[in-house]
C-alpha positions as CSV (number, residue, x, y, z in Angstrom):
1,M,40.4,-34.2,-20.7
2,A,36.8,-33.9,-21.9
3,S,35.6,-34.0,-18.2
4,F,38.1,-31.1,-17.4
5,L,36.8,-29.0,-20.3
6,S,33.2,-29.6,-19.3
7,I,34.0,-28.4,-15.7
8,M,35.8,-25.4,-17.1
9,T,32.9,-24.5,-19.4
10,L,30.4,-24.8,-16.5
11,T,32.6,-22.6,-14.3
12,N,32.9,-20.0,-17.1
13,L,29.2,-19.9,-17.6
14,L,28.6,-19.4,-13.9
15,V,31.1,-16.5,-13.7
16,I,29.6,-14.9,-16.8
17,S,26.1,-15.3,-15.3
18,L,27.2,-13.7,-12.0
19,A,28.8,-10.8,-13.8
20,L,25.7,-10.1,-15.8
21,N,23.5,-10.2,-12.8
22,L,25.8,-7.9,-10.8
23,S,25.9,-5.5,-13.8
24,L,22.1,-5.4,-14.0
25,V,21.8,-4.7,-10.2
26,L,24.4,-2.0,-10.4
27,R,22.7,-0.3,-13.4
28,I,19.3,-0.2,-11.7
29,Y,20.4,0.6,-8.1
30,V,21.7,4.0,-9.0
31,N,23.7,6.1,-6.6
32,T,22.2,9.4,-5.5
33,E,25.4,11.2,-6.6
34,N,24.4,10.3,-10.2
35,Q,20.9,11.8,-9.8
36,E,19.9,14.8,-11.9
37,Q,20.8,18.0,-10.1
38,M,17.9,19.7,-8.4
39,S,17.4,23.1,-6.9
40,P,19.1,23.5,-3.4
41,S,15.7,24.6,-2.1
42,V,14.3,21.2,-3.0
43,I,17.1,18.9,-1.7
44,S,18.9,19.8,1.5
45,N,22.6,19.1,1.5
46,D,22.7,19.1,5.3
47,E,21.0,15.7,5.6
48,D,22.8,12.4,5.0
49,P,21.4,10.3,2.1
50,A,19.6,7.1,2.8
51,P,22.2,4.4,3.9
52,Q,21.1,2.0,1.1
53,R,21.1,3.1,-2.5
54,T,17.7,2.4,-4.1
55,L,15.8,3.0,-7.3
56,L,15.9,6.7,-6.9
57,S,16.2,8.4,-10.3
58,V,15.0,8.3,-13.9
59,S,16.4,9.9,-16.9
60,S,14.9,13.3,-17.8
61,S,12.3,13.3,-20.5
62,S,11.4,16.0,-22.8
63,G,8.8,18.4,-21.4
64,E,9.7,17.6,-17.7
65,D,10.1,21.3,-17.0
66,D,6.9,22.3,-18.9
67,I,5.0,24.5,-16.4
68,D,1.7,23.6,-18.2
69,R,2.0,19.9,-17.4
70,V,-0.6,18.7,-14.9
71,I,0.8,16.5,-12.2
72,N,-1.8,14.0,-10.9
73,L,-1.0,13.1,-7.3
74,N,-4.6,12.5,-6.3
75,Q,-5.1,8.7,-6.8
76,G,-2.1,7.0,-5.1
77,D,-1.4,4.8,-8.1
78,P,1.7,2.8,-6.8
79,T,3.7,3.0,-10.0
80,M,7.0,3.8,-8.1
81,Y,7.4,0.0,-7.7
82,E,7.6,-0.6,-11.4
83,K,11.4,-0.4,-11.5
84,Y,11.9,-3.0,-8.8
85,W,9.7,-5.5,-10.6
86,M,11.5,-4.7,-13.9
87,M,14.7,-5.6,-12.1
88,M,13.3,-8.9,-11.0
89,G,12.8,-9.8,-14.6
90,K,10.9,-13.1,-15.2
91,R,10.8,-14.2,-11.5
92,T,7.1,-13.2,-11.3
93,T,6.1,-14.4,-14.8
94,V,3.1,-16.7,-14.7
95,V,2.1,-18.8,-17.7
96,I,-1.5,-20.0,-17.6
97,P,-2.5,-22.7,-20.3
98,G,-5.8,-22.2,-21.9
99,W,-7.3,-25.2,-20.2
100,Q,-6.3,-24.1,-16.7
101,S,-8.6,-22.3,-14.2
102,M,-11.7,-22.8,-16.3
103,S,-13.9,-23.8,-13.4
104,Y,-15.6,-21.4,-11.0
105,F,-14.2,-23.5,-8.2
106,S,-10.7,-23.4,-6.7
107,D,-11.1,-25.6,-3.6
108,V,-14.6,-26.9,-2.9
109,K,-13.4,-28.1,0.6
110,N,-12.5,-24.6,1.7
111,L,-15.0,-22.3,3.3
112,C,-13.9,-19.7,0.7
113,W,-14.4,-22.0,-2.3
114,F,-13.0,-19.6,-4.9
115,L,-9.7,-19.1,-2.9
116,E,-6.7,-20.5,-4.8
117,P,-4.8,-22.8,-2.4
118,E,-1.5,-21.4,-3.6
119,L,-2.5,-17.9,-2.7
120,A,-3.6,-19.0,0.7
121,K,-0.3,-20.7,1.2
122,Q,1.7,-17.6,0.2
123,V,-0.4,-15.2,2.3
124,I,0.3,-17.2,5.4
125,R,4.0,-17.5,4.5
126,L,4.3,-13.7,3.8
127,H,2.7,-12.7,7.1
128,K,4.9,-15.1,9.0
129,A,8.1,-13.7,7.3
130,V,7.1,-10.0,7.9
131,G,5.5,-10.6,11.3
132,N,2.7,-8.2,10.8
133,A,-0.4,-10.4,11.3
134,V,-1.6,-13.5,13.1
135,T,-2.9,-16.1,10.7
136,E,-3.5,-19.0,13.0
137,G,-7.1,-19.7,13.7
138,R,-8.2,-17.4,10.9
139,H,-10.2,-18.0,7.7
140,I,-8.8,-16.4,4.6
141,V,-11.4,-14.7,2.4
142,V,-10.1,-13.4,-1.0
143,G,-11.7,-10.4,-2.6
144,T,-11.3,-8.2,-5.7
145,G,-9.1,-5.8,-3.8
146,S,-9.8,-4.6,-0.3
147,S,-12.7,-2.4,-1.5
148,Q,-14.9,-5.5,-2.2
149,L,-13.8,-6.9,1.1
150,I,-15.0,-3.8,3.0
151,M,-18.4,-4.1,1.3
152,A,-18.5,-7.8,2.2
153,A,-17.6,-7.0,5.8
154,L,-20.4,-4.4,6.1
155,F,-22.8,-7.0,4.7
156,A,-21.6,-9.8,7.0
157,L,-21.5,-7.7,10.2
158,S,-25.0,-6.1,9.8
159,P,-27.9,-8.0,11.3
160,K,-30.4,-9.1,8.7
161,D,-33.4,-8.5,11.0
162,G,-32.3,-5.2,12.5
163,S,-35.0,-2.6,13.1
164,E,-32.9,0.1,11.4
165,P,-29.6,0.2,9.4
166,M,-26.4,-0.3,11.3
167,S,-24.3,2.8,11.8
168,V,-20.9,2.8,10.1
169,V,-18.3,5.2,11.4
170,S,-14.6,6.0,11.1
171,T,-12.4,8.7,12.8
172,A,-11.7,11.8,10.7
173,P,-9.6,12.2,8.7
174,Y,-10.9,8.9,7.3
175,Y,-10.4,7.2,4.0
176,S,-12.3,9.2,1.5
177,S,-14.2,6.3,0.0
178,Y,-15.7,5.0,3.2
179,P,-18.8,7.3,3.0
180,A,-19.5,6.3,-0.6
181,M,-19.0,2.6,0.1
182,S,-21.4,2.8,3.0
183,S,-24.1,4.8,1.2
184,Y,-23.9,3.9,-2.5
185,L,-26.4,1.0,-2.4
186,K,-28.7,2.8,0.1
187,S,-28.8,-0.5,1.9
188,G,-31.3,-1.2,4.6
189,L,-28.6,-3.1,6.5
190,Y,-26.1,-0.3,7.2
191,K,-25.5,3.4,6.6
192,W,-22.7,5.9,6.9
193,A,-22.9,7.8,10.2
194,G,-19.8,10.0,9.9
195,D,-16.9,10.7,12.2
196,A,-16.5,8.1,15.0
197,K,-15.8,10.8,17.5
198,S,-19.3,12.2,16.9
199,L,-21.3,9.0,17.3
200,N,-23.9,9.7,19.9
201,K,-26.4,7.0,18.9
202,E,-26.8,4.0,21.2
203,G,-26.8,0.5,19.9
204,P,-24.6,-1.6,17.7
205,Y,-22.3,0.0,15.2
206,I,-19.4,-0.9,12.8
207,E,-16.2,1.1,13.1
208,L,-13.7,1.1,10.2
209,I,-10.1,1.5,11.4
210,T,-7.4,2.2,8.9
211,S,-3.9,1.7,10.4
212,P,-1.6,3.2,9.4
213,N,-4.3,5.7,8.5
214,N,-5.1,7.0,5.1
215,P,-4.6,9.9,4.7
216,D,-2.4,11.1,7.6
217,G,-0.3,8.0,8.2
218,F,-0.8,7.6,11.9
219,I,-1.3,4.3,13.7
220,R,-5.0,4.0,14.7
221,S,-7.0,2.1,17.3
222,S,-10.8,2.1,17.9
223,T,-12.4,5.4,19.0
224,V,-15.9,4.5,20.1
225,N,-15.2,1.6,22.4
226,R,-18.8,0.9,23.2
227,T,-20.7,-2.4,23.8
228,G,-22.1,-3.8,20.6
229,G,-19.4,-2.4,18.4
230,M,-17.9,-4.4,15.6
231,L,-14.4,-3.5,14.3
232,V,-13.0,-3.8,10.8
233,H,-9.3,-3.2,10.6
234,D,-8.1,-2.0,7.2
235,L,-4.4,-2.7,7.2
236,A,-3.5,-2.0,3.6
237,Y,-0.4,0.0,4.7
238,Y,0.8,-2.2,7.6
239,W,4.0,-3.2,5.7
240,P,7.6,-2.4,6.5
241,Q,8.1,0.3,3.8
242,Y,5.4,2.4,5.3
243,T,5.6,2.0,9.1
244,P,7.6,0.0,11.7
245,I,6.2,-3.5,12.2
246,T,6.3,-3.6,16.0
247,S,4.1,-6.7,16.5
248,P,1.7,-9.0,14.6
249,V,-1.9,-7.6,14.7
250,D,-4.4,-10.0,16.2
251,H,-7.9,-8.6,15.3
252,D,-11.2,-10.3,14.6
253,M,-11.0,-9.0,11.0
254,S,-8.0,-7.7,9.2
255,L,-7.9,-6.6,5.6
256,F,-4.9,-6.5,3.3
257,T,-4.3,-5.9,-0.4
258,V,-1.5,-6.5,-2.9
259,T,-2.1,-3.0,-4.2
260,K,-0.2,-1.3,-1.4
261,A,1.8,-4.3,-0.3
262,T,3.5,-4.9,-3.6
263,G,2.3,-2.1,-5.9
264,H,0.2,-4.4,-8.2
265,A,-3.0,-2.4,-8.1
266,G,-4.2,-3.8,-11.5
267,T,-4.2,-7.4,-10.2
268,R,-7.1,-6.5,-8.0
269,V,-6.6,-9.0,-5.2
270,G,-7.0,-8.5,-1.5
271,W,-7.6,-10.8,1.4
272,A,-9.2,-10.8,4.8
273,L,-8.1,-12.7,7.9
274,V,-11.4,-13.4,9.7
275,K,-11.6,-15.1,13.1
276,D,-15.4,-15.8,13.2
277,E,-16.4,-18.6,10.9
278,E,-20.0,-17.4,10.4
279,V,-18.8,-13.9,9.5
280,A,-16.4,-15.4,7.0
281,K,-19.2,-17.4,5.5
282,K,-21.3,-14.3,5.1
283,M,-18.5,-12.5,3.4
284,V,-18.0,-15.4,1.0
285,N,-21.7,-15.3,0.3
286,F,-21.6,-11.5,-0.5
287,I,-18.7,-12.0,-3.0
288,E,-20.5,-15.0,-4.5
289,L,-23.6,-12.9,-5.1
290,N,-21.5,-9.9,-6.2
291,T,-19.0,-11.4,-8.6
292,I,-19.3,-15.2,-8.3
293,G,-15.8,-15.4,-6.7
294,V,-12.5,-13.8,-7.6
295,S,-10.5,-14.2,-10.8
296,R,-8.4,-17.4,-10.4
297,D,-5.9,-16.0,-12.9
298,S,-5.3,-12.9,-10.8
299,Q,-5.0,-15.0,-7.7
300,L,-2.3,-17.1,-9.4
301,R,-0.4,-14.0,-10.4
302,A,-0.7,-12.6,-6.9
303,A,0.5,-15.8,-5.3
304,K,3.6,-15.8,-7.5
305,I,4.3,-12.1,-6.6
306,L,3.9,-12.9,-2.8
307,E,6.2,-15.9,-3.2
308,V,8.9,-13.7,-4.7
309,I,8.5,-11.0,-2.0
310,T,8.6,-13.6,0.8
311,S,11.8,-15.2,-0.7
312,T,13.6,-11.9,-0.7
313,T,12.4,-11.2,2.8
314,E,13.5,-14.5,4.2
315,K,16.7,-14.4,2.2
316,V,16.0,-17.9,1.0
317,G,18.9,-19.5,-0.9
318,S,21.4,-16.7,0.2
319,S,21.9,-13.9,-2.4
320,D,20.1,-15.8,-5.1
321,S,16.8,-14.7,-3.6
322,G,17.4,-11.2,-4.9
323,A,17.2,-7.7,-3.3
324,S,14.7,-7.5,-0.5
325,F,11.5,-5.8,-1.8
326,F,10.7,-4.2,1.6
327,E,14.3,-2.9,2.1
328,V,14.4,-1.4,-1.3
329,S,10.9,0.1,-1.0
330,Y,11.7,1.4,2.5
331,H,14.8,3.3,1.4
332,L,13.1,4.6,-1.7
333,L,10.3,6.1,0.4
334,A,12.8,7.4,2.9
335,E,14.5,9.3,0.2
336,R,11.3,10.8,-1.1
337,W,10.2,11.9,2.4
338,R,13.6,13.4,3.0
339,Q,13.3,15.4,-0.1
340,L,9.8,16.5,0.6
341,R,10.5,17.6,4.1
342,A,13.5,19.5,2.9
343,A,11.3,21.3,0.3
344,V,8.6,22.1,2.9
345,S,11.0,23.2,5.6
346,N,12.3,26.1,3.5
347,D,9.2,28.1,4.0
348,S,6.3,28.5,6.4
349,M,3.6,28.1,3.6
350,F,3.2,24.3,4.2
351,S,3.6,21.8,7.0
352,L,3.7,18.0,7.4
353,P,2.9,15.6,10.2
354,E,5.7,14.5,12.5
355,F,6.0,10.8,13.4
356,A,7.8,8.9,16.2
357,P,10.3,6.3,15.0
358,G,10.0,2.7,16.2
359,Y,11.8,-0.6,16.1
360,C,10.7,-2.6,13.0
361,N,10.9,-6.3,13.7
362,S,10.8,-7.1,10.0
363,L,13.7,-4.8,8.9
364,Q,15.5,-5.4,12.3
365,Q,16.2,-1.8,12.8
366,E,14.7,1.4,14.1
367,T,12.7,3.0,11.2
368,Q,10.7,6.2,10.7
369,P,7.0,6.0,9.5
370,Q,6.8,7.2,5.9
371,P,3.3,6.9,4.7
372,A,2.2,6.3,1.1
373,F,0.5,9.7,1.3
374,A,1.7,13.1,2.6
375,W,-1.0,14.9,4.6
376,L,0.1,18.4,3.6
377,K,-1.4,21.5,5.3
378,C,-1.5,25.0,3.7
379,E,-0.4,27.2,6.5
380,D,-1.0,30.5,4.6
381,D,-4.0,32.3,6.1
382,A,-4.9,33.5,2.6
383,V,-5.4,29.9,1.4
384,E,-8.7,28.4,2.6
385,D,-8.9,25.5,0.0
386,C,-5.6,23.8,-0.3
387,E,-6.8,21.5,-3.1
388,S,-7.9,24.5,-5.3
389,F,-4.6,26.2,-4.5
390,F,-2.6,23.4,-5.9
391,R,-4.9,22.9,-8.8
392,G,-4.0,26.5,-9.7
393,H,-0.4,25.3,-10.0
394,N,-1.4,22.3,-12.1
395,V,-1.0,19.8,-9.3
396,L,-4.0,17.5,-8.6
397,T,-4.4,16.5,-5.0
398,R,-7.3,15.3,-2.8
399,G,-8.7,17.9,-0.4
400,G,-9.2,17.5,3.3
401,S,-13.0,17.9,3.1
402,K,-13.3,14.6,1.3
403,F,-11.8,13.0,4.4
404,G,-14.2,14.7,6.8
405,F,-11.6,17.2,7.7
406,S,-10.4,20.8,7.1
407,P,-10.0,22.0,3.4
408,K,-6.7,23.5,4.4
409,Y,-5.3,20.0,4.1
410,V,-4.6,17.9,1.0
411,R,-3.5,14.3,0.5
412,V,-0.5,13.9,-1.8
413,S,0.5,10.6,-3.3
414,M,4.1,9.6,-2.4
415,V,4.1,6.4,-4.6
416,E,3.8,7.8,-8.1
417,R,6.5,7.6,-10.8
418,D,9.8,9.5,-10.2
419,I,9.1,12.1,-12.8
420,N,5.8,13.2,-11.3
421,F,7.3,13.3,-7.8
422,R,10.3,15.3,-8.9
423,L,8.0,17.7,-10.8
424,F,6.0,18.1,-7.6
425,L,9.1,19.0,-5.6
426,K,10.0,21.5,-8.3
427,R,6.6,23.1,-8.2
428,L,6.8,23.4,-4.4
429,S,10.1,25.2,-4.8
430,E,8.6,27.6,-7.4
431,I,5.5,28.3,-5.3
432,Q,7.6,29.2,-2.3
433,S,10.2,31.3,-4.2
């Protein structure tokens, strides 16, 4: 009898636990039919909603309709992922005792001696699950975000005995921080040389290739294609929520970051997959001189986050692995892009890039590219500076001239919190009315 009651008690607990978990998921995964009503000029009723319900809405807050409120869509702070990680609860919680990670060294046998073995393990596991990068035959170099890794790459690829600084180029519109990164230290090793299409100087060079590109979202390849060129592939956005994963990249140097992969910008962890051992050693040397390694605590947190993402991607342990991060994020961005295109299509004042769909091996379906930024053009002839135009409407964007391009373009973050994105759509509707 006691045994029977014990079994019944266990069964009851399991049923209650399942019910509570299901209730939590249903509460967070809201249906678009329950979204706050928006102006018909903002959301088109002619388009079908995304096939999977995602984290689409937030409750209204006081002051949301305040026309004086400034909306900051300049930085690309990936706060839209907050609700997913709230839903995951304590799965990514890391407890670090006071005595742990006290040493500078993580693995003295590794070329990158400050790389946490668990982070290296999870990086390899994640790339295998997503299928977006070759890790075999590569050295993993961890950095304080991809920004430090870019600086380390420039240091490592520039000859120390060169007669003049190495030219650093990227095809416009290029990531707005590349010129500052290449020029800030006024290094004798390298210097910013501008748009890759305009490079007319003979000799070795370094080409920075962002793919998908920041700011316009297109897949990029090298432009110069000249003898003596060294390529650095910045692949911060080569993840399923942003673009179809058609094949694993196989470059000499590929840079990734948890900032755009998972949304954890504050963790400040990125990694490079480097084929050449000597280049990897020089990158490690730069980071050693620059910061004496990378926070071990941050690496442990990043490793746990990547472990959870990989588990949801692999569907490890059936439904217990939780909702797939990349599927949820993909549908969330799909809905945002649908709403933005509906808002822009109502008038000829603005335009957006058009992308060709492709089969995503990771999500196992045809998907549409939907970048983390919208490369918006002001089509009105009276508007010469699109950034200033939006600033006049209390919307902060980043102008095209900062990307080596026309000021008639602005980069608009698509990964901010819901309230800011919805206010932006409302402002677009008001501007065009």
